[in-house]
C-alpha positions in Angstrom: 80.6 102.7 117.5 83.7 104.6 115.5 85.6 102.6 112.9 89.2 101.6 113.8 91.8 103.9 112.3 93.9 102.3 109.2 97.4 101.4 110.9 100.4 103.4 109.5 101.5 102.0 105.9 104.8 101.4 107.4 103.2 99.3 109.7 101.7 97.3 106.9 105.1 97.5 105.0 106.7 95.7 107.9 104.4 92.9 108.5 103.0 92.0 105.3 106.5 92.5 103.0 110.0 92.2 105.5 108.8 90.1 108.5 107.4 87.1 105.9 110.8 87.5 103.7 112.7 87.8 106.4 114.3 90.9 105.3 116.3 93.4 107.4 115.5 97.2 106.9 119.3 97.7 105.3 118.4 95.0 102.5 114.6 96.3 102.1 116.0 99.5 101.5 118.7 97.7 99.2 116.1 95.9 97.1 113.9 99.2 96.8 116.6 101.0 96.1 116.1 103.8 98.8 118.3 104.8 101.6 118.0 103.0 104.7 117.2 106.1 106.4 114.4 106.5 104.2 112.6 103.4 104.6 113.4 104.0 108.0 111.0 106.7 108.6 108.4 105.3 106.6 108.4 101.9 108.7 108.6 104.2 111.8 105.9 106.4 111.0 107.7 109.6 110.2 107.0 109.3 106.5 104.3 108.5 104.2 104.0 106.7 100.6 105.2 108.7 98.0 103.7 107.8 94.6 107.6 107.2 93.4 107.9 104.8 96.5 104.6 103.2 96.0 105.8 102.4 92.2 109.1 100.8 94.1 106.8 98.7 96.7 104.5 97.6 93.5 107.6 96.3 91.9 109.4 94.6 95.0 106.5 93.0 96.6 103.6 93.1 94.3 100.3 94.8 94.6 100.0 97.8 92.5 101.1 101.4 93.4 97.8 102.7 93.3 96.7 100.3 96.5 99.7 101.4 97.8 98.9 104.9 97.5 95.2 104.4 98.4 96.3 102.9 102.1 98.2 106.5 102.2 95.1 108.2 101.4 92.8 106.2 103.8 95.8 106.4 106.8 96.0 110.6 105.9 92.2 111.5 105.9 91.7 109.1 108.7 94.2 111.0 110.8 92.3 114.2 109.2 89.0 113.1 110.4 90.1 112.7 114.2 91.1 116.7 114.2 87.7 117.4 112.3 86.2 119.1 115.3 89.4 121.5 115.6 88.8 122.3 111.7 87.1 126.0 112.0 85.6 125.8 108.6 81.5 127.0 107.8 80.1 125.8 104.7 80.1 128.8 102.2 77.1 130.5 101.1 77.4 132.9 98.1 75.4 135.9 97.9 72.1 135.9 96.5 71.8 136.2 93.0 75.4 134.3 92.5 75.3 131.1 91.6 77.7 128.3 91.4 77.9 126.0 88.2 
């Protein structure tokens, strides 16, 4: 059975940070020092967590910046793996006598 794809990090932020603290998107954006539009794009899955946003999330809500970025990387990789069959690339085989490393 295939593993379930991780949720978009925006869903995680909404469920673990905003909802428990009863923060509106507007207030959370103020806390993070970003525009409401920027945060809304992230929460709605239209944007990802950048390194700078990871630092902001870490400072505002806890967790390390690395853990926030890891969530984004896991989501992105799961999305790419879902399309792996559509990516037409073969393993490179060097010519005889040419050695890598």
